[in-house]
GUMARRO-172997 format. One record per residue (C-alpha): z negated, y negated, x. Coordinates in steps of 0.001 Angstrom, whole numbers. Layout:
// GUMARRO-172997
- Z,Y,X
...
// end
This chain:
// GUMARRO-172997
- -3584,-16547,7121
- -2580,-14732,4341
- -1179,-11167,5368
- 1741,-10264,3962
- 1836,-6594,2362
- 3686,-5611,5515
- 780,-6356,7122
- -1867,-5766,4999
- -499,-2112,4517
- -608,-1410,8520
- -3901,-3029,9153
- -5443,-545,6661
- -3359,2508,7868
- -4618,1885,11358
- -8064,1553,9765
- -7428,4939,8267
- -7160,6783,11503
- -3508,7637,9576
- -121,7503,11347
- 2984,6398,9943
- 3613,9651,9667
- 981,10823,7716
- 1046,8007,5158
- 4749,9104,4628
- 3298,12803,3735
- 808,11785,1501
- 3260,9388,-473
- 6399,11648,-412
- 8578,9666,1943
- 10195,9251,4531
- 8373,7559,7982
- 11454,5358,8372
- 9672,3908,4312
- 6556,3119,6293
- 7970,1943,8731
- 10386,-494,6886
- 6956,-1267,4771
- 5298,-2480,7345
- 8240,-3845,9296
- 9615,-5880,6370
- 10190,-9683,5976
- 12413,-10209,3726
- 11170,-12149,854
- 7866,-15203,1273
- 5511,-12258,651
- 7493,-9100,2051
- 7132,-6653,-833
- 10415,-7412,-3150
- 11539,-4008,-2203
- 8726,-1661,-2995
- 8623,372,-5677
- 6119,217,-7995
- 5104,3719,-8004
- 5344,3361,-4254
- 2634,135,-4590
- 743,2257,-6401
- 557,5298,-4070
- -529,3048,-1153
- -2942,1313,-3101
- -4428,4732,-4373
- -4172,6598,-655
- -5155,3696,1724
- -8149,3034,-781
- -7552,-413,-1698
- -6521,-2067,-5288
- -2439,-2787,-5667
- -3436,-6710,-6003
- -4865,-6384,-2662
- -1532,-5791,-1895
- -211,-7736,-3065
- -1854,-10430,-1931
- -3363,-10830,-4780
- -6812,-10771,-4574
- -8291,-11093,-993
- -10807,-8558,-1919
- -10449,-5521,504
- -13728,-3280,-1259
- -12799,381,-976
- -12285,1458,-4182
- -12499,4363,-5370
- -9664,5647,-7361
- -10299,8163,-10550
- -6438,10118,-12330
- -6158,8785,-15788
- -8436,10588,-18552
- -5220,10512,-20921
- -3986,8367,-23132
- -5566,5303,-24655
- -5552,4122,-28592
// end
């Protein structure tokens, strides 16, 4: 069974030992935002109303790829996130 975006966020948040409020603080969003994301069933995958920057921040703080959160990959290995190193040529 394929998990929705919200189910993946909830599962990873719990695995990381974070409450919704703690994850919200890391992302600088409201606790209601995390609750809404986790409970979302809107659309086929449940992420249609989530901003791209929020997806990126969730992936960074949950240590997975955005592709995994979006259901484009089943690879949930911990990702080592590093800041970009300047503009690309």
